[in-house]
The first five atom37 places (N, CA, C, CB, O) and aatype in JSON, in Angstrom:
{
  "aatype": [9, 12, 2, 9, 0, 16, 3, 6, 8, 10, 7, 11, 9, 18, 16, 6, 10, 11, 2, 13, 6, 15, 6, 6, 10, 7, 1, 1, 8, 0, 13, 18, 5, 15, 13, 13, 1, 10, 18, 6, 10, 5, 8, 9, 10, 2, 11, 5, 7, 10, 10, 6, 6, 2, 12, 15, 16, 15, 18, 0, 10, 9, 9, 1, 17, 13, 15, 1, 16, 5, 17, 13, 16, 6, 18, 17, 15, 2, 0, 5, 11, 6, 13, 2, 14, 3, 13, 1, 2, 18, 19, 6, 3, 5, 9, 16, 9, 0, 15, 16, 5, 11, 11],
  "atom_mask": [
    [1, 1, 1, 1, 1],
    [1, 1, 1, 1, 1],
    [1, 1, 1, 1, 1],
    [1, 1, 1, 1, 1],
    [1, 1, 1, 1, 1],
    [1, 1, 1, 1, 1],
    [1, 1, 1, 1, 1],
    [1, 1, 1, 1, 1],
    [1, 1, 1, 1, 1],
    [1, 1, 1, 1, 1],
    [1, 1, 1, 0, 1],
    [1, 1, 1, 1, 1],
    [1, 1, 1, 1, 1],
    [1, 1, 1, 1, 1],
    [1, 1, 1, 1, 1],
    [1, 1, 1, 1, 1],
    [1, 1, 1, 1, 1],
    [1, 1, 1, 1, 1],
    [1, 1, 1, 1, 1],
    [1, 1, 1, 1, 1],
    [1, 1, 1, 1, 1],
    [1, 1, 1, 1, 1],
    [1, 1, 1, 1, 1],
    [1, 1, 1, 1, 1],
    [1, 1, 1, 1, 1],
    [1, 1, 1, 0, 1],
    [1, 1, 1, 1, 1],
    [1, 1, 1, 1, 1],
    [1, 1, 1, 1, 1],
    [1, 1, 1, 1, 1],
    [1, 1, 1, 1, 1],
    [1, 1, 1, 1, 1],
    [1, 1, 1, 1, 1],
    [1, 1, 1, 1, 1],
    [1, 1, 1, 1, 1],
    [1, 1, 1, 1, 1],
    [1, 1, 1, 1, 1],
    [1, 1, 1, 1, 1],
    [1, 1, 1, 1, 1],
    [1, 1, 1, 1, 1],
    [1, 1, 1, 1, 1],
    [1, 1, 1, 1, 1],
    [1, 1, 1, 1, 1],
    [1, 1, 1, 1, 1],
    [1, 1, 1, 1, 1],
    [1, 1, 1, 1, 1],
    [1, 1, 1, 1, 1],
    [1, 1, 1, 1, 1],
    [1, 1, 1, 0, 1],
    [1, 1, 1, 1, 1],
    [1, 1, 1, 1, 1],
    [1, 1, 1, 1, 1],
    [1, 1, 1, 1, 1],
    [1, 1, 1, 1, 1],
    [1, 1, 1, 1, 1],
    [1, 1, 1, 1, 1],
    [1, 1, 1, 1, 1],
    [1, 1, 1, 1, 1],
    [1, 1, 1, 1, 1],
    [1, 1, 1, 1, 1],
    [1, 1, 1, 1, 1],
    [1, 1, 1, 1, 1],
    [1, 1, 1, 1, 1],
    [1, 1, 1, 1, 1],
    [1, 1, 1, 1, 1],
    [1, 1, 1, 1, 1],
    [1, 1, 1, 1, 1],
    [1, 1, 1, 1, 1],
    [1, 1, 1, 1, 1],
    [1, 1, 1, 1, 1],
    [1, 1, 1, 1, 1],
    [1, 1, 1, 1, 1],
    [1, 1, 1, 1, 1],
    [1, 1, 1, 1, 1],
    [1, 1, 1, 1, 1],
    [1, 1, 1, 1, 1],
    [1, 1, 1, 1, 1],
    [1, 1, 1, 1, 1],
    [1, 1, 1, 1, 1],
    [1, 1, 1, 1, 1],
    [1, 1, 1, 1, 1],
    [1, 1, 1, 1, 1],
    [1, 1, 1, 1, 1],
    [1, 1, 1, 1, 1],
    [1, 1, 1, 1, 1],
    [1, 1, 1, 1, 1],
    [1, 1, 1, 1, 1],
    [1, 1, 1, 1, 1],
    [1, 1, 1, 1, 1],
    [1, 1, 1, 1, 1],
    [1, 1, 1, 1, 1],
    [1, 1, 1, 1, 1],
    [1, 1, 1, 1, 1],
    [1, 1, 1, 1, 1],
    [1, 1, 1, 1, 1],
    [1, 1, 1, 1, 1],
    [1, 1, 1, 1, 1],
    [1, 1, 1, 1, 1],
    [1, 1, 1, 1, 1],
    [1, 1, 1, 1, 1],
    [1, 1, 1, 1, 1],
    [1, 1, 1, 1, 1],
    [1, 1, 1, 1, 1]
  ],
  "atom_positions": [
    [[25.87, 0.14, -10.14], [24.81, -0.59, -10.27], [24.65, 0.03, -11.49], [23.73, -0.61, -9.23], [23.92, -0.63, -12.23]],
    [[25.29, 1.61, -12.22], [25.35, 2.07, -13.28], [25.15, 0.98, -14.38], [26.44, 2.76, -13.3], [24.22, 0.84, -15.16]],
    [[26.52, 0.12, -14.19], [27.31, -0.63, -15.81], [26.16, -1.83, -15.81], [29.51, -1.49, -15.69], [26.17, -2.22, -16.97]],
    [[24.94, -2.78, -14.9], [24.19, -3.1, -14.96], [23.05, -2.62, -15.79], [24.21, -3.23, -14.11], [22.36, -3.24, -16.6]],
    [[22.97, -0.9, -15.28], [22.19, -0.86, -16.3], [21.49, -0.35, -17.19], [21.84, -1.13, -16.17], [20.33, -0.07, -17.49]],
    [[23.75, -0.28, -17.93], [23.73, -0.2, -19.03], [24.43, -1.02, -20.33], [23.92, 0.76, -18.95], [24.58, -0.75, -21.52]],
    [[24.81, -2.28, -19.39], [25.69, -3.51, -19.54], [24.96, -4.37, -20.4], [26.05, -4.24, -18.2], [24.58, -5.47, -19.99]],
    [[24.75, -4.02, -21.38], [23.54, -6.08, -20.84], [24.13, -7.48, -21.06], [21.83, -6.52, -22.11], [23.45, -8.5, -21.2]],
    [[24.64, -7.45, -21.06], [25.79, -9.17, -20.11], [25.77, -8.54, -18.92], [28.01, -9.68, -20.62], [25.74, -9.54, -18.2]],
    [[25.75, -6.94, -17.62], [25.92, -7.49, -16.35], [23.73, -7.33, -16.13], [27.4, -6.24, -15.07], [23.04, -7.88, -15.27]],
    [[23.41, -6.66, -16.95], [22.13, -6.61, -17.06], [20.89, -7.9, -17.06], [0.0, 0.0, 0.0], [19.77, -8.07, -16.59]],
    [[22.06, -8.78, -18.05], [21.69, -10.37, -18.16], [21.53, -11.34, -16.37], [23.29, -11.14, -19.25], [20.69, -12.11, -15.89]],
    [[22.6, -10.85, -15.97], [22.45, -11.51, -14.83], [21.8, -11.32, -13.34], [23.42, -11.68, -14.73], [21.35, -12.01, -12.42]],
    [[22.03, -10.07, -13.66], [21.15, -9.1, -12.82], [19.38, -9.46, -12.38], [21.17, -7.71, -13.76], [18.67, -10.0, -11.53]],
    [[19.38, -9.11, -12.99], [18.6, -9.81, -13.95], [17.51, -11.52, -12.89], [20.12, -10.36, -15.4], [16.74, -11.9, -12.01]],
    [[18.24, -11.78, -13.83], [18.26, -13.3, -13.01], [18.57, -13.27, -11.43], [19.52, -14.31, -13.67], [17.82, -13.85, -10.64]],
    [[19.54, -12.67, -11.09], [20.09, -13.03, -9.09], [19.07, -12.41, -8.69], [21.77, -12.25, -8.17], [18.39, -12.94, -7.81]],
    [[18.73, -11.22, -9.17], [16.54, -10.49, -8.24], [15.89, -11.26, -9.11], [15.61, -8.2, -8.47], [14.94, -10.89, -9.8]],
    [[16.23, -11.99, -9.1], [13.74, -12.5, -10.02], [12.84, -11.59, -10.52], [12.17, -13.04, -8.68], [11.63, -11.73, -10.42]],
    [[13.48, -10.49, -11.17], [12.45, -10.35, -12.62], [13.2, -10.84, -13.38], [11.95, -8.91, -13.28], [14.27, -11.35, -13.7]],
    [[11.06, -10.11, -13.77], [10.64, -10.77, -14.65], [11.4, -10.74, -15.99], [9.46, -10.44, -14.71], [11.21, -11.8, -16.59]],
    [[12.15, -9.94, -16.62], [12.39, -9.68, -17.89], [14.03, -9.19, -17.06], [11.14, -8.48, -18.89], [14.46, -9.27, -15.91]],
    [[14.52, -8.73, -18.22], [15.92, -7.49, -18.1], [15.77, -6.05, -18.61], [17.27, -7.97, -19.02], [16.77, -5.39, -18.91]],
    [[14.33, -5.49, -18.73], [14.34, -4.65, -19.28], [14.31, -4.38, -17.87], [13.59, -4.31, -20.37], [15.22, -3.72, -17.37]],
    [[13.25, -4.88, -17.12], [12.58, -4.05, -15.77], [13.89, -4.59, -14.83], [10.62, -4.67, -15.1], [13.65, -4.11, -13.72]],
    [[14.8, -5.15, -14.77], [15.89, -5.87, -13.68], [16.98, -4.09, -13.97], [0.0, 0.0, 0.0], [17.5, -3.32, -13.17]],
    [[16.9, -4.11, -15.84], [17.79, -2.46, -15.95], [16.92, -1.73, -15.38], [18.17, -1.68, -17.52], [16.28, -2.5, -14.66]],
    [[16.73, -1.22, -15.33], [15.22, -0.6, -14.42], [15.61, -0.07, -13.73], [14.18, -1.34, -13.69], [16.06, 1.07, -13.78]],
    [[15.5, -0.97, -12.63], [15.25, -1.12, -11.16], [16.86, -0.4, -10.97], [14.87, -3.01, -10.46], [16.96, 0.76, -10.58]],
    [[18.0, -1.2, -11.29], [19.56, -1.45, -11.27], [20.02, 0.45, -11.38], [20.21, -2.71, -13.0], [20.66, 1.08, -10.54]],
    [[19.13, 1.2, -13.32], [18.59, 2.82, -12.68], [18.2, 3.36, -11.43], [17.53, 3.21, -13.19], [18.43, 4.15, -10.52]],
    [[17.53, 2.55, -11.87], [17.05, 3.16, -10.56], [17.56, 3.7, -9.38], [16.49, 2.48, -10.11], [17.4, 4.63, -8.6]],
    [[18.44, 2.44, -9.65], [18.99, 2.73, -7.72], [20.08, 3.16, -7.84], [19.21, 1.39, -6.52], [20.56, 3.57, -6.79]],
    [[20.77, 3.24, -8.8], [22.33, 4.2, -8.82], [22.53, 5.05, -8.62], [22.99, 4.48, -9.61], [23.55, 5.42, -8.04]],
    [[21.06, 6.22, -9.28], [20.62, 7.65, -9.21], [20.14, 7.3, -7.85], [19.49, 8.33, -10.4], [20.46, 8.44, -7.51]],
    [[19.46, 6.55, -6.27], [19.21, 6.7, -5.91], [20.16, 6.98, -4.83], [18.51, 6.27, -6.17], [20.07, 7.74, -3.87]],
    [[21.34, 6.0, -5.3], [22.02, 6.06, -4.27], [22.75, 7.0, -4.13], [22.57, 5.21, -4.1], [23.19, 7.34, -3.03]],
    [[23.06, 7.72, -5.49], [24.63, 8.42, -6.02], [23.56, 9.59, -5.39], [25.48, 8.43, -8.16], [24.21, 10.64, -5.27]],
    [[22.1, 9.78, -4.94], [21.74, 11.77, -4.89], [21.04, 11.06, -3.06], [19.77, 12.93, -6.81], [20.24, 11.69, -2.38]],
    [[21.69, 9.54, -2.62], [21.53, 9.41, -0.89], [22.3, 10.43, -0.25], [22.11, 7.96, -0.22], [22.09, 11.43, 0.45]],
    [[23.46, 9.69, -0.84], [25.07, 10.25, -1.01], [25.15, 12.63, -0.92], [25.66, 9.38, -3.37], [25.45, 13.4, 0.0]],
    [[24.7, 12.86, -2.4], [24.15, 14.61, -2.37], [23.12, 14.75, -1.94], [23.96, 15.41, -3.58], [22.29, 15.52, -2.42]],
    [[22.93, 13.96, -0.84], [22.12, 14.92, -0.26], [22.4, 14.88, 1.59], [20.47, 14.52, -0.79], [22.11, 15.77, 2.4]],
    [[22.9, 13.83, 1.79], [24.29, 13.62, 3.38], [24.79, 15.35, 3.26], [26.41, 11.99, 2.89], [24.57, 16.46, 3.76]],
    [[25.42, 14.8, 2.45], [26.44, 15.7, 2.15], [26.08, 16.97, 1.94], [27.12, 15.33, 1.14], [26.82, 17.79, 2.48]],
    [[24.96, 17.51, 1.18], [24.52, 19.22, 0.73], [24.11, 19.7, 2.67], [22.45, 19.33, -0.86], [24.4, 20.78, 3.18]],
    [[23.09, 18.05, 3.66], [23.42, 18.86, 5.34], [24.04, 18.79, 5.73], [23.02, 18.84, 6.39], [23.99, 19.21, 6.88]],
    [[25.36, 18.15, 5.22], [26.49, 18.7, 6.37], [26.92, 20.02, 5.16], [28.18, 17.22, 6.94], [28.14, 19.89, 5.12]],
    [[26.81, 20.39, 4.85], [26.74, 22.31, 4.8], [29.48, 21.84, 3.66], [0.0, 0.0, 0.0], [30.64, 22.24, 3.79]],
    [[28.52, 20.68, 2.71], [29.38, 20.27, 2.25], [29.06, 20.19, 0.08], [29.56, 18.91, 3.28], [30.02, 19.97, -0.65]],
    [[28.26, 20.3, -0.24], [28.01, 20.48, -1.24], [27.23, 22.2, -1.85], [27.36, 19.28, -1.32], [27.33, 23.17, -1.1]],
    [[26.68, 22.31, -2.87], [26.11, 23.79, -3.09], [24.4, 23.53, -3.14], [26.78, 24.58, -4.75], [24.09, 22.47, -3.66]],
    [[23.48, 24.22, -2.74], [22.55, 24.19, -2.26], [21.78, 23.78, -3.64], [22.29, 25.35, -1.46], [20.77, 23.09, -3.57]],
    [[22.52, 24.44, -5.43], [22.28, 24.03, -5.76], [21.97, 22.84, -6.79], [22.29, 24.52, -5.49], [20.92, 22.64, -7.4]],
    [[23.22, 22.07, -6.82], [22.75, 20.55, -6.84], [21.3, 19.6, -5.99], [24.03, 19.94, -6.29], [20.55, 18.73, -6.42]],
    [[21.39, 20.22, -4.76], [20.21, 19.73, -4.64], [18.7, 20.02, -5.29], [20.19, 19.86, -3.59], [17.74, 19.25, -5.28]],
    [[18.76, 20.93, -5.69], [17.55, 21.97, -6.54], [18.03, 20.93, -8.23], [18.13, 24.56, -6.55], [16.89, 21.3, -8.51]],
    [[18.24, 20.58, -8.74], [18.71, 19.85, -9.58], [18.1, 18.58, -8.94], [20.21, 19.99, -9.8], [16.94, 18.34, -9.26]],
    [[18.7, 17.72, -8.07], [18.47, 16.79, -7.89], [16.65, 16.94, -7.49], [19.56, 16.33, -6.99], [15.8, 16.42, -8.2]],
    [[16.49, 17.36, -6.85], [15.06, 16.88, -6.3], [14.4, 17.43, -8.37], [14.2, 18.24, -4.21], [14.43, 16.75, -9.39]],
    [[14.18, 18.07, -8.27], [13.7, 18.16, -9.77], [13.55, 16.84, -10.85], [14.72, 19.1, -10.43], [12.49, 16.33, -11.23]],
    [[14.67, 16.51, -11.15], [15.07, 14.86, -11.16], [13.48, 14.18, -10.35], [16.94, 14.47, -9.91], [12.34, 13.85, -10.68]],
    [[13.96, 14.21, -9.65], [12.81, 12.96, -8.32], [11.57, 13.33, -8.5], [12.98, 13.14, -6.3], [10.9, 12.32, -8.71]],
    [[10.77, 14.53, -8.54], [9.49, 14.28, -9.29], [9.86, 14.06, -10.72], [8.45, 15.49, -9.17], [9.76, 12.86, -10.97]],
    [[10.21, 14.71, -11.69], [9.83, 13.84, -12.41], [10.19, 12.7, -12.91], [9.64, 14.21, -12.99], [9.84, 12.7, -14.09]],
    [[10.79, 11.57, -12.59], [10.95, 10.8, -11.77], [10.06, 9.7, -11.01], [11.33, 11.44, -11.21], [10.04, 8.47, -11.01]],
    [[9.5, 10.49, -10.51], [8.01, 9.68, -9.67], [6.74, 10.02, -10.49], [7.63, 10.37, -7.87], [5.78, 9.6, -9.84]],
    [[6.31, 10.62, -11.67], [5.37, 11.02, -12.41], [5.74, 9.81, -13.64], [5.43, 12.73, -12.73], [5.0, 9.71, -14.62]],
    [[7.07, 8.84, -13.47], [7.15, 8.14, -14.23], [5.74, 6.84, -14.15], [8.57, 7.83, -14.07], [5.2, 6.86, -13.05]],
    [[5.31, 6.09, -14.85], [4.43, 4.95, -14.45], [5.42, 4.0, -13.56], [3.77, 4.14, -15.84], [4.97, 2.98, -13.06]],
    [[7.26, 4.51, -13.34], [7.52, 2.96, -13.03], [7.7, 2.93, -11.84], [8.65, 2.24, -13.66], [7.24, 2.0, -11.17]],
    [[8.45, 4.0, -11.27], [8.84, 4.53, -10.17], [8.14, 4.19, -9.1], [8.9, 5.71, -10.26], [8.71, 3.86, -8.05]],
    [[6.12, 4.23, -9.29], [5.79, 3.81, -7.75], [6.27, 2.57, -7.31], [4.34, 3.74, -7.47], [6.68, 2.29, -6.18]],
    [[6.14, 1.54, -8.75], [6.67, 0.04, -8.67], [8.48, 0.02, -7.25], [7.23, -0.43, -10.96], [8.96, -0.66, -6.34]],
    [[8.63, 0.74, -7.71], [11.01, 1.38, -7.61], [10.8, 1.09, -6.19], [11.94, 3.88, -8.0], [10.91, 0.08, -5.49]],
    [[10.37, 2.61, -5.95], [9.73, 2.76, -4.74], [9.84, 2.32, -3.63], [8.9, 2.59, -4.82], [10.68, 2.36, -2.73]],
    [[8.66, 1.78, -3.83], [7.61, 2.07, -2.21], [7.94, 0.54, -2.7], [5.49, 3.05, -1.91], [6.84, -0.01, -2.78]],
    [[9.48, -0.84, -3.23], [9.61, -1.58, -3.02], [11.62, -1.23, -2.22], [8.98, -2.36, -4.24], [12.01, -1.69, -1.15]],
    [[12.37, -0.46, -3.05], [13.6, 0.35, -2.42], [13.62, 1.17, -1.42], [14.12, 1.08, -3.19], [14.71, 1.16, -0.84]],
    [[12.92, 1.81, -1.02], [12.56, 3.14, -0.37], [13.2, 1.96, 0.92], [10.57, 4.03, -0.45], [14.35, 2.2, 1.27]],
    [[12.65, 0.97, 1.46], [13.53, 0.68, 3.26], [14.53, 0.65, 3.4], [13.47, -0.45, 4.06], [14.9, 0.66, 4.58]],
    [[16.11, 0.54, 1.82], [17.55, 0.07, 2.17], [17.61, 1.39, 2.19], [18.61, -0.92, 1.24], [18.04, 1.58, 3.33]],
    [[17.36, 3.22, 1.34], [17.39, 4.13, 2.39], [17.5, 5.07, 3.53], [17.32, 4.08, 2.4], [16.7, 5.16, 4.47]],
    [[18.38, 5.64, 3.37], [18.83, 6.48, 5.26], [17.09, 7.2, 5.04], [20.93, 8.43, 5.41], [16.45, 7.39, 4.0]],
    [[16.77, 7.45, 6.35], [15.15, 7.1, 6.97], [14.81, 8.93, 6.55], [14.99, 6.44, 9.35], [13.71, 9.3, 6.15]],
    [[16.28, 10.08, 6.79], [15.39, 11.25, 6.73], [15.92, 11.0, 4.96], [15.82, 13.0, 7.9], [14.82, 11.27, 4.47]],
    [[16.42, 10.83, 4.26], [16.62, 10.52, 2.97], [15.15, 10.74, 2.25], [17.23, 9.04, 2.87], [14.67, 11.67, 1.59]],
    [[14.52, 9.08, 2.8], [12.92, 8.8, 1.88], [12.46, 9.31, 2.58], [12.1, 7.47, 1.51], [11.6, 8.52, 3.0]],
    [[12.35, 10.64, 3.37], [11.34, 11.58, 4.29], [11.44, 12.75, 3.1], [11.97, 12.12, 6.2], [10.43, 13.42, 2.9]],
    [[12.54, 12.97, 2.4], [12.61, 13.89, 2.36], [12.18, 13.96, 0.84], [13.69, 14.29, 2.92], [11.78, 15.01, 0.32]],
    [[12.31, 12.47, 0.03], [12.03, 11.86, -0.89], [10.56, 12.04, -1.52], [12.34, 10.72, -0.52], [10.06, 12.36, -2.6]],
    [[10.09, 11.6, -0.02], [8.33, 11.27, -0.38], [7.91, 12.63, -0.37], [7.27, 10.26, 0.89], [6.8, 12.97, -0.78]],
    [[9.18, 13.84, 0.32], [7.92, 15.19, 0.33], [8.39, 15.32, -0.9], [7.92, 16.79, 1.47], [7.43, 15.73, -1.55]],
    [[9.72, 15.17, -1.91], [9.45, 14.98, -3.22], [8.53, 15.05, -4.48], [9.59, 14.33, -3.17], [8.47, 15.77, -5.48]],
    [[7.63, 13.61, -3.83], [7.1, 12.52, -4.26], [5.97, 13.56, -4.86], [6.76, 11.25, -3.13], [5.66, 13.85, -6.02]],
    [[5.17, 14.25, -2.71], [4.37, 15.34, -2.57], [3.78, 15.93, -4.48], [5.49, 16.56, -1.57], [2.95, 15.7, -5.36]],
    [[5.43, 17.12, -4.0], [5.66, 17.77, -4.82], [5.02, 17.87, -6.31], [6.65, 17.59, -4.73], [4.52, 18.67, -7.1]],
    [[5.37, 16.56, -6.16], [5.38, 16.47, -7.63], [3.99, 16.51, -8.53], [6.04, 15.21, -7.91], [3.59, 16.97, -9.61]],
    [[3.42, 15.58, -7.17], [1.98, 15.3, -7.41], [0.74, 16.71, -7.54], [1.62, 14.33, -6.1], [-0.18, 16.75, -8.36]],
    [[1.06, 17.73, -6.5], [-0.08, 18.42, -6.48], [0.78, 19.85, -7.8], [-0.65, 18.91, -4.47], [0.43, 20.99, -7.51]],
    [[1.98, 19.74, -9.31], [2.76, 20.5, -9.83], [1.77, 20.06, -11.59], [4.66, 20.06, -9.41], [1.36, 18.91, -11.42]],
    [[1.46, 20.41, -12.59], [0.96, 20.34, -13.16], [2.54, 19.17, -13.92], [0.17, 21.66, -13.47], [3.65, 18.89, -13.45]],
    [[1.74, 18.77, -15.43], [3.11, 17.99, -15.48], [3.26, 18.21, -17.32], [2.96, 15.96, -14.75], [4.24, 17.76, -17.92]]
  ]
}
């Protein structure tokens, strides 16, 4: 997925397949998807005690930052159903925390 976000040719193909309005939108979606898939795996492994807590803290900060970008709401509203329910709840908690913090 990250290759789609960073490679111009793959980005064009992905944009056409997903019917995005622009390649920029398609590549942005692929970038978010790549990050959240990686973090979903990290979240599950962390809950199983297989990863250190500091990794979870780092990813939580990134989610909070992403949630403040102008494109995140559209991405998350369309993509969240693709993720594990526990992970979705966790991301929603991070969005709530971010909304109460200073920018």
